[in-house]
All heavy atoms as atom14 arrays in JSON, in Angstrom:
{
  "sequence": "MWDMKDYKAIKRLLERLGFVHVAGWVRKEDAPVIRRKIEKTRPQVEALREWGEDQDR",
  "atom14_mask": [
    [1, 1, 1, 1, 1, 1, 1, 1, 0, 0, 0, 0, 0, 0],
    [1, 1, 1, 1, 1, 1, 1, 1, 1, 1, 1, 1, 1, 1],
    [1, 1, 1, 1, 1, 1, 1, 1, 0, 0, 0, 0, 0, 0],
    [1, 1, 1, 1, 1, 1, 1, 1, 0, 0, 0, 0, 0, 0],
    [1, 1, 1, 1, 1, 1, 1, 1, 1, 0, 0, 0, 0, 0],
    [1, 1, 1, 1, 1, 1, 1, 1, 0, 0, 0, 0, 0, 0],
    [1, 1, 1, 1, 1, 1, 1, 1, 1, 1, 1, 1, 0, 0],
    [1, 1, 1, 1, 1, 1, 1, 1, 1, 0, 0, 0, 0, 0],
    [1, 1, 1, 1, 1, 0, 0, 0, 0, 0, 0, 0, 0, 0],
    [1, 1, 1, 1, 1, 1, 1, 1, 0, 0, 0, 0, 0, 0],
    [1, 1, 1, 1, 1, 1, 1, 1, 1, 0, 0, 0, 0, 0],
    [1, 1, 1, 1, 1, 1, 1, 1, 1, 1, 1, 0, 0, 0],
    [1, 1, 1, 1, 1, 1, 1, 1, 0, 0, 0, 0, 0, 0],
    [1, 1, 1, 1, 1, 1, 1, 1, 0, 0, 0, 0, 0, 0],
    [1, 1, 1, 1, 1, 1, 1, 1, 1, 0, 0, 0, 0, 0],
    [1, 1, 1, 1, 1, 1, 1, 1, 1, 1, 1, 0, 0, 0],
    [1, 1, 1, 1, 1, 1, 1, 1, 0, 0, 0, 0, 0, 0],
    [1, 1, 1, 1, 0, 0, 0, 0, 0, 0, 0, 0, 0, 0],
    [1, 1, 1, 1, 1, 1, 1, 1, 1, 1, 1, 0, 0, 0],
    [1, 1, 1, 1, 1, 1, 1, 0, 0, 0, 0, 0, 0, 0],
    [1, 1, 1, 1, 1, 1, 1, 1, 1, 1, 0, 0, 0, 0],
    [1, 1, 1, 1, 1, 1, 1, 0, 0, 0, 0, 0, 0, 0],
    [1, 1, 1, 1, 1, 0, 0, 0, 0, 0, 0, 0, 0, 0],
    [1, 1, 1, 1, 0, 0, 0, 0, 0, 0, 0, 0, 0, 0],
    [1, 1, 1, 1, 1, 1, 1, 1, 1, 1, 1, 1, 1, 1],
    [1, 1, 1, 1, 1, 1, 1, 0, 0, 0, 0, 0, 0, 0],
    [1, 1, 1, 1, 1, 1, 1, 1, 1, 1, 1, 0, 0, 0],
    [1, 1, 1, 1, 1, 1, 1, 1, 1, 0, 0, 0, 0, 0],
    [1, 1, 1, 1, 1, 1, 1, 1, 1, 0, 0, 0, 0, 0],
    [1, 1, 1, 1, 1, 1, 1, 1, 0, 0, 0, 0, 0, 0],
    [1, 1, 1, 1, 1, 0, 0, 0, 0, 0, 0, 0, 0, 0],
    [1, 1, 1, 1, 1, 1, 1, 0, 0, 0, 0, 0, 0, 0],
    [1, 1, 1, 1, 1, 1, 1, 0, 0, 0, 0, 0, 0, 0],
    [1, 1, 1, 1, 1, 1, 1, 1, 0, 0, 0, 0, 0, 0],
    [1, 1, 1, 1, 1, 1, 1, 1, 1, 1, 1, 0, 0, 0],
    [1, 1, 1, 1, 1, 1, 1, 1, 1, 1, 1, 0, 0, 0],
    [1, 1, 1, 1, 1, 1, 1, 1, 1, 0, 0, 0, 0, 0],
    [1, 1, 1, 1, 1, 1, 1, 1, 0, 0, 0, 0, 0, 0],
    [1, 1, 1, 1, 1, 1, 1, 1, 1, 0, 0, 0, 0, 0],
    [1, 1, 1, 1, 1, 1, 1, 1, 1, 0, 0, 0, 0, 0],
    [1, 1, 1, 1, 1, 1, 1, 0, 0, 0, 0, 0, 0, 0],
    [1, 1, 1, 1, 1, 1, 1, 1, 1, 1, 1, 0, 0, 0],
    [1, 1, 1, 1, 1, 1, 1, 0, 0, 0, 0, 0, 0, 0],
    [1, 1, 1, 1, 1, 1, 1, 1, 1, 0, 0, 0, 0, 0],
    [1, 1, 1, 1, 1, 1, 1, 0, 0, 0, 0, 0, 0, 0],
    [1, 1, 1, 1, 1, 1, 1, 1, 1, 0, 0, 0, 0, 0],
    [1, 1, 1, 1, 1, 0, 0, 0, 0, 0, 0, 0, 0, 0],
    [1, 1, 1, 1, 1, 1, 1, 1, 0, 0, 0, 0, 0, 0],
    [1, 1, 1, 1, 1, 1, 1, 1, 1, 1, 1, 0, 0, 0],
    [1, 1, 1, 1, 1, 1, 1, 1, 1, 0, 0, 0, 0, 0],
    [1, 1, 1, 1, 1, 1, 1, 1, 1, 1, 1, 1, 1, 1],
    [1, 1, 1, 1, 0, 0, 0, 0, 0, 0, 0, 0, 0, 0],
    [1, 1, 1, 1, 1, 1, 1, 1, 1, 0, 0, 0, 0, 0],
    [1, 1, 1, 1, 1, 1, 1, 1, 0, 0, 0, 0, 0, 0],
    [1, 1, 1, 1, 1, 1, 1, 1, 1, 0, 0, 0, 0, 0],
    [1, 1, 1, 1, 1, 1, 1, 1, 0, 0, 0, 0, 0, 0],
    [1, 1, 1, 1, 1, 1, 1, 1, 1, 1, 1, 0, 0, 0]
  ],
  "atom14_positions": [
    [[-18.06, -7.7, 20.07], [-17.2, -7.04, 19.08], [-15.75, -7.34, 19.43], [-15.36, -8.02, 20.33], [-17.53, -5.59, 19.13], [-17.09, -4.81, 17.93], [-18.03, -5.34, 16.52], [-17.07, -4.63, 15.26], [0.0, 0.0, 0.0], [0.0, 0.0, 0.0], [0.0, 0.0, 0.0], [0.0, 0.0, 0.0], [0.0, 0.0, 0.0], [0.0, 0.0, 0.0]],
    [[-14.83, -6.72, 18.67], [-13.39, -6.91, 18.86], [-12.9, -6.07, 20.05], [-13.27, -4.96, 20.2], [-12.65, -6.45, 17.6], [-12.96, -7.24, 16.34], [-13.86, -6.89, 15.43], [-12.48, -8.48, 16.04], [-13.93, -7.84, 14.51], [-13.05, -8.85, 14.82], [-11.55, -9.39, 16.57], [-12.79, -10.04, 14.11], [-11.24, -10.52, 15.89], [-11.86, -10.88, 14.69]],
    [[-12.03, -6.73, 20.86], [-11.46, -5.85, 21.9], [-9.88, -5.81, 21.61], [-9.41, -6.46, 20.64], [-11.69, -6.42, 23.29], [-11.11, -7.83, 23.49], [-10.4, -8.35, 22.63], [-11.32, -8.36, 24.6], [0.0, 0.0, 0.0], [0.0, 0.0, 0.0], [0.0, 0.0, 0.0], [0.0, 0.0, 0.0], [0.0, 0.0, 0.0], [0.0, 0.0, 0.0]],
    [[-9.23, -5.06, 22.38], [-7.8, -4.79, 22.12], [-6.97, -6.11, 22.2], [-6.04, -6.27, 21.43], [-7.21, -3.79, 23.11], [-5.83, -3.28, 22.74], [-5.8, -2.62, 21.06], [-5.91, -0.92, 21.42], [0.0, 0.0, 0.0], [0.0, 0.0, 0.0], [0.0, 0.0, 0.0], [0.0, 0.0, 0.0], [0.0, 0.0, 0.0], [0.0, 0.0, 0.0]],
    [[-7.38, -7.05, 23.03], [-6.71, -8.33, 23.17], [-6.76, -9.08, 21.83], [-5.78, -9.66, 21.36], [-7.31, -9.15, 24.29], [-6.58, -10.36, 24.66], [-7.22, -11.01, 25.84], [-6.54, -12.24, 26.32], [-7.17, -12.88, 27.45], [0.0, 0.0, 0.0], [0.0, 0.0, 0.0], [0.0, 0.0, 0.0], [0.0, 0.0, 0.0], [0.0, 0.0, 0.0]],
    [[-7.96, -9.1, 21.23], [-8.07, -9.75, 19.93], [-7.25, -9.12, 18.88], [-6.58, -9.71, 18.03], [-9.51, -9.71, 19.47], [-10.48, -10.62, 20.35], [-9.94, -11.54, 20.92], [-11.67, -10.18, 20.45], [0.0, 0.0, 0.0], [0.0, 0.0, 0.0], [0.0, 0.0, 0.0], [0.0, 0.0, 0.0], [0.0, 0.0, 0.0], [0.0, 0.0, 0.0]],
    [[-7.28, -7.79, 18.85], [-6.5, -6.97, 17.89], [-4.99, -7.34, 18.02], [-4.38, -7.53, 16.99], [-6.68, -5.47, 18.11], [-5.8, -4.62, 17.3], [-6.07, -4.47, 15.89], [-4.66, -4.06, 17.77], [-5.2, -3.7, 15.08], [-3.78, -3.3, 17.0], [-4.05, -3.08, 15.66], [-3.27, -2.4, 14.91], [0.0, 0.0, 0.0], [0.0, 0.0, 0.0]],
    [[-4.49, -7.36, 19.21], [-3.02, -7.64, 19.43], [-2.74, -9.06, 18.86], [-1.7, -9.29, 18.34], [-2.69, -7.55, 20.88], [-2.82, -6.19, 21.43], [-1.58, -5.38, 21.09], [-1.6, -4.06, 21.82], [-0.49, -3.25, 21.53], [0.0, 0.0, 0.0], [0.0, 0.0, 0.0], [0.0, 0.0, 0.0], [0.0, 0.0, 0.0], [0.0, 0.0, 0.0]],
    [[-3.58, -10.03, 19.18], [-3.38, -11.43, 18.71], [-3.37, -11.49, 17.24], [-2.48, -12.14, 16.63], [-4.46, -12.33, 19.32], [0.0, 0.0, 0.0], [0.0, 0.0, 0.0], [0.0, 0.0, 0.0], [0.0, 0.0, 0.0], [0.0, 0.0, 0.0], [0.0, 0.0, 0.0], [0.0, 0.0, 0.0], [0.0, 0.0, 0.0], [0.0, 0.0, 0.0]],
    [[-4.29, -10.76, 16.53], [-4.31, -10.77, 15.11], [-3.1, -10.08, 14.54], [-2.46, -10.57, 13.57], [-5.64, -10.03, 14.56], [-6.85, -10.92, 14.96], [-5.54, -9.78, 13.1], [-8.17, -10.17, 14.8], [0.0, 0.0, 0.0], [0.0, 0.0, 0.0], [0.0, 0.0, 0.0], [0.0, 0.0, 0.0], [0.0, 0.0, 0.0], [0.0, 0.0, 0.0]],
    [[-2.68, -8.97, 15.12], [-1.46, -8.23, 14.76], [-0.27, -9.16, 14.83], [0.55, -9.2, 13.88], [-1.29, -7.06, 15.63], [-0.04, -6.24, 15.31], [0.15, -5.04, 16.22], [1.43, -4.32, 15.82], [2.12, -3.78, 16.9], [0.0, 0.0, 0.0], [0.0, 0.0, 0.0], [0.0, 0.0, 0.0], [0.0, 0.0, 0.0], [0.0, 0.0, 0.0]],
    [[-0.11, -9.9, 15.96], [1.08, -10.82, 16.13], [1.02, -11.87, 15.06], [2.02, -12.26, 14.51], [1.09, -11.37, 17.55], [1.59, -10.4, 18.56], [1.83, -11.13, 19.87], [0.69, -11.72, 20.47], [-0.17, -11.05, 21.29], [0.03, -9.8, 21.58], [-1.25, -11.72, 21.75], [0.0, 0.0, 0.0], [0.0, 0.0, 0.0], [0.0, 0.0, 0.0]],
    [[-0.18, -12.45, 14.8], [-0.33, -13.45, 13.77], [0.11, -13.01, 12.41], [0.9, -13.63, 11.73], [-1.75, -13.97, 13.77], [-2.1, -15.04, 12.68], [-1.26, -16.32, 12.96], [-3.53, -15.35, 12.68], [0.0, 0.0, 0.0], [0.0, 0.0, 0.0], [0.0, 0.0, 0.0], [0.0, 0.0, 0.0], [0.0, 0.0, 0.0], [0.0, 0.0, 0.0]],
    [[-0.36, -11.83, 12.02], [-0.03, -11.25, 10.73], [1.51, -11.01, 10.63], [2.17, -11.34, 9.6], [-0.79, -9.96, 10.49], [-2.22, -10.13, 10.12], [-2.97, -8.79, 10.17], [-2.4, -10.79, 8.76], [0.0, 0.0, 0.0], [0.0, 0.0, 0.0], [0.0, 0.0, 0.0], [0.0, 0.0, 0.0], [0.0, 0.0, 0.0], [0.0, 0.0, 0.0]],
    [[2.13, -10.51, 11.73], [3.58, -10.23, 11.66], [4.35, -11.59, 11.56], [5.3, -11.62, 10.86], [3.92, -9.53, 12.96], [3.55, -8.05, 12.89], [3.63, -7.29, 14.25], [3.89, -7.96, 15.27], [3.54, -6.04, 14.17], [0.0, 0.0, 0.0], [0.0, 0.0, 0.0], [0.0, 0.0, 0.0], [0.0, 0.0, 0.0], [0.0, 0.0, 0.0]],
    [[3.81, -12.62, 12.23], [4.45, -13.96, 12.15], [4.39, -14.48, 10.73], [5.24, -15.23, 10.28], [3.93, -14.92, 13.14], [4.61, -14.82, 14.48], [4.16, -15.96, 15.4], [3.34, -15.31, 16.38], [2.24, -15.84, 16.85], [1.72, -16.97, 16.46], [1.51, -15.2, 17.79], [0.0, 0.0, 0.0], [0.0, 0.0, 0.0], [0.0, 0.0, 0.0]],
    [[3.3, -14.15, 10.04], [3.11, -14.63, 8.7], [3.88, -13.79, 7.64], [3.79, -14.04, 6.46], [1.56, -14.64, 8.32], [0.81, -15.65, 9.06], [-0.68, -15.41, 8.84], [1.18, -17.09, 8.67], [0.0, 0.0, 0.0], [0.0, 0.0, 0.0], [0.0, 0.0, 0.0], [0.0, 0.0, 0.0], [0.0, 0.0, 0.0], [0.0, 0.0, 0.0]],
    [[4.59, -12.79, 8.14], [5.43, -11.98, 7.23], [4.74, -10.71, 6.72], [5.13, -10.2, 5.63], [0.0, 0.0, 0.0], [0.0, 0.0, 0.0], [0.0, 0.0, 0.0], [0.0, 0.0, 0.0], [0.0, 0.0, 0.0], [0.0, 0.0, 0.0], [0.0, 0.0, 0.0], [0.0, 0.0, 0.0], [0.0, 0.0, 0.0], [0.0, 0.0, 0.0]],
    [[3.87, -10.15, 7.44], [3.17, -8.92, 7.07], [3.61, -7.75, 7.95], [3.98, -7.95, 9.06], [1.64, -9.01, 7.14], [1.02, -9.95, 6.12], [0.98, -11.32, 6.26], [0.53, -9.4, 4.99], [0.46, -12.14, 5.32], [0.01, -10.24, 3.97], [-0.04, -11.61, 4.18], [0.0, 0.0, 0.0], [0.0, 0.0, 0.0], [0.0, 0.0, 0.0]],
    [[3.5, -6.56, 7.38], [3.79, -5.36, 8.17], [2.67, -4.35, 7.75], [2.02, -4.45, 6.79], [5.13, -4.65, 7.83], [6.32, -5.49, 8.32], [5.3, -4.37, 6.36], [0.0, 0.0, 0.0], [0.0, 0.0, 0.0], [0.0, 0.0, 0.0], [0.0, 0.0, 0.0], [0.0, 0.0, 0.0], [0.0, 0.0, 0.0], [0.0, 0.0, 0.0]],
    [[2.43, -3.41, 8.69], [1.33, -2.45, 8.47], [1.92, -1.15, 7.88], [2.8, -0.49, 8.55], [0.62, -2.1, 9.79], [-0.65, -1.38, 9.56], [-0.72, -0.05, 9.48], [-1.92, -1.8, 9.3], [-1.92, 0.34, 9.21], [-2.72, -0.74, 9.11], [0.0, 0.0, 0.0], [0.0, 0.0, 0.0], [0.0, 0.0, 0.0], [0.0, 0.0, 0.0]],
    [[1.62, -0.83, 6.67], [2.09, 0.39, 6.09], [0.87, 1.28, 5.85], [0.78, 2.27, 6.63], [2.76, 0.11, 4.66], [3.16, 1.34, 3.97], [3.9, -0.85, 4.87], [0.0, 0.0, 0.0], [0.0, 0.0, 0.0], [0.0, 0.0, 0.0], [0.0, 0.0, 0.0], [0.0, 0.0, 0.0], [0.0, 0.0, 0.0], [0.0, 0.0, 0.0]],
    [[0.06, 1.06, 4.87], [-1.23, 1.75, 4.74], [-2.19, 0.64, 4.65], [-3.05, 0.6, 3.72], [-1.17, 2.62, 3.52], [0.0, 0.0, 0.0], [0.0, 0.0, 0.0], [0.0, 0.0, 0.0], [0.0, 0.0, 0.0], [0.0, 0.0, 0.0], [0.0, 0.0, 0.0], [0.0, 0.0, 0.0], [0.0, 0.0, 0.0], [0.0, 0.0, 0.0]],
    [[-2.17, -0.29, 5.54], [-2.85, -1.57, 5.53], [-1.84, -2.64, 5.68], [-0.63, -2.41, 5.68], [0.0, 0.0, 0.0], [0.0, 0.0, 0.0], [0.0, 0.0, 0.0], [0.0, 0.0, 0.0], [0.0, 0.0, 0.0], [0.0, 0.0, 0.0], [0.0, 0.0, 0.0], [0.0, 0.0, 0.0], [0.0, 0.0, 0.0], [0.0, 0.0, 0.0]],
    [[-2.22, -3.85, 5.75], [-1.31, -5.01, 5.97], [-0.73, -5.44, 4.54], [-1.54, -5.77, 3.67], [-1.97, -6.11, 6.67], [-2.21, -5.82, 8.05], [-3.44, -5.36, 8.64], [-1.27, -5.84, 9.13], [-3.21, -5.11, 9.94], [-1.91, -5.38, 10.35], [0.03, -6.25, 9.26], [-1.32, -5.33, 11.57], [0.65, -6.16, 10.51], [-0.02, -5.69, 11.58]],
    [[0.59, -5.44, 4.43], [1.19, -5.84, 3.21], [2.37, -6.81, 3.57], [2.83, -6.83, 4.62], [1.81, -4.65, 2.38], [0.6, -3.75, 1.95], [2.76, -3.85, 3.13], [0.0, 0.0, 0.0], [0.0, 0.0, 0.0], [0.0, 0.0, 0.0], [0.0, 0.0, 0.0], [0.0, 0.0, 0.0], [0.0, 0.0, 0.0], [0.0, 0.0, 0.0]],
    [[2.78, -7.57, 2.58], [3.93, -8.49, 2.77], [5.18, -7.62, 3.0], [5.37, -6.62, 2.41], [4.15, -9.37, 1.45], [3.03, -10.2, 1.08], [2.91, -11.45, 1.82], [4.08, -12.27, 1.96], [4.21, -13.22, 2.79], [3.22, -13.52, 3.63], [5.35, -13.89, 2.88], [0.0, 0.0, 0.0], [0.0, 0.0, 0.0], [0.0, 0.0, 0.0]],
    [[6.07, -8.1, 3.88], [7.27, -7.42, 4.22], [8.15, -7.05, 2.98], [8.63, -5.9, 2.91], [8.19, -8.29, 5.09], [7.88, -8.09, 6.51], [8.92, -8.89, 7.39], [8.52, -8.81, 8.88], [9.45, -9.57, 9.67], [0.0, 0.0, 0.0], [0.0, 0.0, 0.0], [0.0, 0.0, 0.0], [0.0, 0.0, 0.0], [0.0, 0.0, 0.0]],
    [[8.16, -7.95, 2.01], [9.0, -7.63, 0.84], [8.36, -6.58, -0.02], [9.05, -5.95, -0.83], [9.3, -8.92, 0.01], [8.12, -9.64, -0.45], [7.59, -10.74, 0.53], [8.14, -10.85, 1.64], [6.72, -11.5, 0.12], [0.0, 0.0, 0.0], [0.0, 0.0, 0.0], [0.0, 0.0, 0.0], [0.0, 0.0, 0.0], [0.0, 0.0, 0.0]],
    [[7.07, -6.31, 0.02], [6.4, -5.32, -0.73], [6.47, -3.91, -0.08], [6.17, -2.91, -0.71], [4.98, -5.69, -1.05], [4.86, -6.97, -1.87], [5.78, -7.25, -2.61], [3.79, -7.65, -1.71], [0.0, 0.0, 0.0], [0.0, 0.0, 0.0], [0.0, 0.0, 0.0], [0.0, 0.0, 0.0], [0.0, 0.0, 0.0], [0.0, 0.0, 0.0]],
    [[6.65, -3.88, 1.24], [6.6, -2.66, 2.04], [7.47, -1.55, 1.54], [7.04, -0.42, 1.44], [6.86, -2.98, 3.51], [0.0, 0.0, 0.0], [0.0, 0.0, 0.0], [0.0, 0.0, 0.0], [0.0, 0.0, 0.0], [0.0, 0.0, 0.0], [0.0, 0.0, 0.0], [0.0, 0.0, 0.0], [0.0, 0.0, 0.0], [0.0, 0.0, 0.0]],
    [[8.83, -1.82, 1.25], [9.64, -0.68, 0.75], [9.1, 0.02, -0.43], [9.16, 1.28, -0.55], [10.99, -1.33, 0.5], [11.02, -2.58, 1.35], [9.58, -3.06, 1.4], [0.0, 0.0, 0.0], [0.0, 0.0, 0.0], [0.0, 0.0, 0.0], [0.0, 0.0, 0.0], [0.0, 0.0, 0.0], [0.0, 0.0, 0.0], [0.0, 0.0, 0.0]],
    [[8.59, -0.68, -1.41], [8.08, -0.16, -2.67], [6.83, 0.74, -2.27], [6.67, 1.83, -2.8], [7.7, -1.22, -3.66], [6.99, -0.69, -4.88], [8.95, -2.02, -4.07], [0.0, 0.0, 0.0], [0.0, 0.0, 0.0], [0.0, 0.0, 0.0], [0.0, 0.0, 0.0], [0.0, 0.0, 0.0], [0.0, 0.0, 0.0], [0.0, 0.0, 0.0]],
    [[5.95, 0.22, -1.49], [4.75, 0.95, -1.15], [5.08, 2.18, -0.39], [4.51, 3.27, -0.6], [3.82, 0.04, -0.3], [3.33, -1.11, -1.21], [2.68, 0.79, 0.31], [2.58, -2.25, -0.55], [0.0, 0.0, 0.0], [0.0, 0.0, 0.0], [0.0, 0.0, 0.0], [0.0, 0.0, 0.0], [0.0, 0.0, 0.0], [0.0, 0.0, 0.0]],
    [[6.07, 2.12, 0.58], [6.44, 3.33, 1.32], [7.05, 4.33, 0.4], [6.81, 5.55, 0.58], [7.53, 2.89, 2.36], [6.89, 2.22, 3.52], [7.95, 1.97, 4.63], [7.31, 1.37, 5.8], [7.62, 0.17, 6.26], [8.58, -0.53, 5.67], [6.98, -0.29, 7.32], [0.0, 0.0, 0.0], [0.0, 0.0, 0.0], [0.0, 0.0, 0.0]],
    [[7.86, 3.93, -0.63], [8.33, 4.92, -1.62], [7.24, 5.57, -2.43], [7.28, 6.76, -2.62], [9.35, 4.2, -2.52], [10.73, 4.03, -1.91], [11.76, 3.66, -2.97], [11.46, 2.39, -3.64], [11.84, 1.15, -3.28], [12.51, 1.01, -2.16], [11.6, 0.1, -3.98], [0.0, 0.0, 0.0], [0.0, 0.0, 0.0], [0.0, 0.0, 0.0]],
    [[6.26, 4.77, -2.77], [5.1, 5.38, -3.53], [4.38, 6.36, -2.73], [3.95, 7.41, -3.22], [4.18, 4.27, -4.03], [4.74, 3.45, -5.13], [3.77, 2.39, -5.57], [4.32, 1.51, -6.73], [3.44, 0.5, -7.1], [0.0, 0.0, 0.0], [0.0, 0.0, 0.0], [0.0, 0.0, 0.0], [0.0, 0.0, 0.0], [0.0, 0.0, 0.0]],
    [[4.15, 6.03, -1.43], [3.5, 6.97, -0.54], [4.29, 8.25, -0.42], [3.69, 9.41, -0.49], [3.26, 6.33, 0.89], [2.19, 5.19, 0.71], [2.81, 7.37, 1.87], [2.06, 4.32, 1.93], [0.0, 0.0, 0.0], [0.0, 0.0, 0.0], [0.0, 0.0, 0.0], [0.0, 0.0, 0.0], [0.0, 0.0, 0.0], [0.0, 0.0, 0.0]],
    [[5.59, 8.17, -0.2], [6.41, 9.36, -0.1], [6.43, 10.17, -1.34], [6.44, 11.4, -1.3], [7.84, 8.99, 0.36], [7.98, 8.64, 1.81], [7.56, 9.76, 2.73], [7.94, 10.94, 2.5], [6.82, 9.52, 3.68], [0.0, 0.0, 0.0], [0.0, 0.0, 0.0], [0.0, 0.0, 0.0], [0.0, 0.0, 0.0], [0.0, 0.0, 0.0]],
    [[6.44, 9.51, -2.47], [6.43, 10.24, -3.77], [5.21, 11.03, -3.99], [5.22, 12.08, -4.6], [6.54, 9.14, -4.85], [6.76, 9.65, -6.26], [6.96, 8.53, -7.24], [7.03, 9.15, -8.67], [7.2, 8.04, -9.63], [0.0, 0.0, 0.0], [0.0, 0.0, 0.0], [0.0, 0.0, 0.0], [0.0, 0.0, 0.0], [0.0, 0.0, 0.0]],
    [[4.03, 10.57, -3.45], [2.78, 11.3, -3.67], [2.51, 12.29, -2.56], [1.49, 13.02, -2.6], [1.61, 10.28, -3.82], [1.51, 9.58, -2.6], [1.78, 9.43, -4.99], [0.0, 0.0, 0.0], [0.0, 0.0, 0.0], [0.0, 0.0, 0.0], [0.0, 0.0, 0.0], [0.0, 0.0, 0.0], [0.0, 0.0, 0.0], [0.0, 0.0, 0.0]],
    [[3.3, 12.39, -1.52], [3.03, 13.24, -0.43], [2.86, 14.72, -0.79], [1.96, 15.34, -0.31], [4.16, 13.05, 0.7], [3.81, 13.88, 1.92], [4.81, 13.54, 3.1], [4.9, 12.11, 3.37], [4.15, 11.45, 4.17], [3.1, 12.05, 4.82], [4.33, 10.15, 4.46], [0.0, 0.0, 0.0], [0.0, 0.0, 0.0], [0.0, 0.0, 0.0]],
    [[3.71, 15.25, -1.73], [3.44, 16.66, -2.08], [2.06, 16.89, -2.76], [1.46, 17.9, -2.52], [4.6, 16.9, -3.11], [5.71, 15.95, -2.75], [4.97, 14.72, -2.3], [0.0, 0.0, 0.0], [0.0, 0.0, 0.0], [0.0, 0.0, 0.0], [0.0, 0.0, 0.0], [0.0, 0.0, 0.0], [0.0, 0.0, 0.0], [0.0, 0.0, 0.0]],
    [[1.63, 15.92, -3.52], [0.36, 16.03, -4.14], [-0.8, 15.99, -3.1], [-1.74, 16.76, -3.15], [0.1, 14.93, -5.15], [0.99, 14.99, -6.36], [0.99, 13.7, -7.17], [0.9, 12.6, -6.62], [1.12, 13.85, -8.42], [0.0, 0.0, 0.0], [0.0, 0.0, 0.0], [0.0, 0.0, 0.0], [0.0, 0.0, 0.0], [0.0, 0.0, 0.0]],
    [[-0.63, 15.12, -2.06], [-1.6, 15.0, -1.04], [-1.64, 16.35, -0.22], [-2.75, 16.84, 0.02], [-1.32, 13.81, -0.16], [-2.22, 13.87, 1.05], [-1.43, 12.52, -0.83], [0.0, 0.0, 0.0], [0.0, 0.0, 0.0], [0.0, 0.0, 0.0], [0.0, 0.0, 0.0], [0.0, 0.0, 0.0], [0.0, 0.0, 0.0], [0.0, 0.0, 0.0]],
    [[-0.55, 16.9, 0.09], [-0.42, 18.08, 0.86], [-1.09, 19.28, 0.0], [-1.8, 20.11, 0.59], [0.97, 18.48, 1.2], [1.53, 17.52, 2.21], [0.77, 17.51, 3.52], [0.3, 18.56, 3.98], [0.7, 16.42, 4.08], [0.0, 0.0, 0.0], [0.0, 0.0, 0.0], [0.0, 0.0, 0.0], [0.0, 0.0, 0.0], [0.0, 0.0, 0.0]],
    [[-0.87, 19.32, -1.28], [-1.42, 20.37, -2.1], [-2.93, 20.23, -2.12], [-3.71, 21.26, -2.01], [-0.89, 20.19, -3.56], [0.0, 0.0, 0.0], [0.0, 0.0, 0.0], [0.0, 0.0, 0.0], [0.0, 0.0, 0.0], [0.0, 0.0, 0.0], [0.0, 0.0, 0.0], [0.0, 0.0, 0.0], [0.0, 0.0, 0.0], [0.0, 0.0, 0.0]],
    [[-3.45, 19.02, -2.2], [-4.92, 18.8, -2.19], [-5.53, 19.19, -0.84], [-6.61, 19.78, -0.73], [-5.25, 17.34, -2.47], [-5.12, 16.93, -3.97], [-5.24, 15.44, -4.12], [-6.11, 17.73, -4.79], [0.0, 0.0, 0.0], [0.0, 0.0, 0.0], [0.0, 0.0, 0.0], [0.0, 0.0, 0.0], [0.0, 0.0, 0.0], [0.0, 0.0, 0.0]],
    [[-4.75, 18.94, 0.3], [-5.27, 19.29, 1.55], [-5.32, 20.79, 1.71], [-6.34, 21.31, 2.18], [-4.36, 18.75, 2.71], [-4.54, 17.32, 2.97], [-3.72, 16.89, 4.12], [-3.89, 15.45, 4.36], [-3.04, 14.63, 4.87], [-1.84, 15.07, 5.21], [-3.27, 13.34, 5.05], [0.0, 0.0, 0.0], [0.0, 0.0, 0.0], [0.0, 0.0, 0.0]],
    [[-4.34, 21.51, 1.23], [-4.33, 22.95, 1.27], [-5.48, 23.54, 0.42], [-6.15, 24.44, 0.81], [-2.99, 23.5, 0.81], [-1.85, 23.2, 1.82], [-0.48, 23.58, 1.27], [-0.46, 24.28, 0.15], [0.53, 23.22, 1.9], [0.0, 0.0, 0.0], [0.0, 0.0, 0.0], [0.0, 0.0, 0.0], [0.0, 0.0, 0.0], [0.0, 0.0, 0.0]],
    [[-5.69, 22.99, -0.73], [-6.74, 23.4, -1.63], [-8.08, 23.18, -0.9], [-8.94, 24.02, -0.99], [-6.68, 22.62, -2.94], [-7.79, 22.95, -3.89], [-7.81, 24.02, -4.76], [-9.06, 22.24, -4.11], [-8.96, 23.99, -5.45], [-9.82, 22.96, -5.1], [-9.53, 21.06, -3.55], [-10.99, 22.52, -5.49], [-10.76, 20.61, -3.94], [-11.51, 21.38, -4.93]],
    [[-8.28, 22.04, -0.28], [-9.52, 21.75, 0.41], [-9.77, 22.7, 1.57], [-10.88, 23.19, 1.78], [0.0, 0.0, 0.0], [0.0, 0.0, 0.0], [0.0, 0.0, 0.0], [0.0, 0.0, 0.0], [0.0, 0.0, 0.0], [0.0, 0.0, 0.0], [0.0, 0.0, 0.0], [0.0, 0.0, 0.0], [0.0, 0.0, 0.0], [0.0, 0.0, 0.0]],
    [[-8.68, 23.09, 2.25], [-8.85, 24.07, 3.34], [-9.2, 25.42, 2.79], [-9.99, 26.14, 3.38], [-7.55, 24.2, 4.14], [-7.26, 22.95, 5.0], [-5.86, 22.98, 5.6], [-5.07, 23.96, 5.34], [-5.47, 21.98, 6.35], [0.0, 0.0, 0.0], [0.0, 0.0, 0.0], [0.0, 0.0, 0.0], [0.0, 0.0, 0.0], [0.0, 0.0, 0.0]],
    [[-8.61, 25.8, 1.6], [-9.0, 27.1, 0.98], [-10.45, 27.11, 0.56], [-11.15, 28.12, 0.67], [-8.15, 27.34, -0.23], [-6.68, 27.62, 0.17], [-6.41, 27.99, 1.35], [-5.78, 27.56, -0.74], [0.0, 0.0, 0.0], [0.0, 0.0, 0.0], [0.0, 0.0, 0.0], [0.0, 0.0, 0.0], [0.0, 0.0, 0.0], [0.0, 0.0, 0.0]],
    [[-11.02, 25.95, 0.1], [-12.37, 25.86, -0.33], [-13.34, 25.95, 0.84], [-14.47, 26.39, 0.7], [-12.63, 24.52, -1.05], [-11.87, 24.36, -2.34], [-12.23, 25.45, -3.32], [-13.38, 25.62, -3.58], [-11.19, 26.02, -3.99], [0.0, 0.0, 0.0], [0.0, 0.0, 0.0], [0.0, 0.0, 0.0], [0.0, 0.0, 0.0], [0.0, 0.0, 0.0]],
    [[-12.87, 25.52, 2.05], [-13.79, 25.56, 3.28], [-13.92, 27.03, 3.73], [-14.81, 27.31, 4.54], [-13.18, 24.68, 4.34], [-13.32, 23.24, 4.01], [-14.18, 22.88, 3.1], [-12.58, 22.39, 4.55], [0.0, 0.0, 0.0], [0.0, 0.0, 0.0], [0.0, 0.0, 0.0], [0.0, 0.0, 0.0], [0.0, 0.0, 0.0], [0.0, 0.0, 0.0]],
    [[-12.97, 27.91, 3.4], [-13.07, 29.22, 4.0], [-14.05, 30.08, 3.29], [-14.63, 30.03, 2.35], [-11.73, 29.94, 3.75], [-10.65, 29.28, 4.66], [-9.36, 29.9, 4.51], [-8.35, 29.03, 5.12], [-7.07, 29.17, 5.0], [-6.6, 30.16, 4.26], [-6.27, 28.38, 5.58], [0.0, 0.0, 0.0], [0.0, 0.0, 0.0], [0.0, 0.0, 0.0]]
  ]
}
């Protein structure tokens, strides 16, 4: 299976090819847009988490 050494090598390769890890590997130029979308939906995600916790009680 994969070990940490393989993971680091793959990570370095992706970074050299112009990728960054946001919510998965994306092109560097696309990352700011994706980060903004994630931040924009954060209140909705938190509300759903709270709702889910209320349902578990």
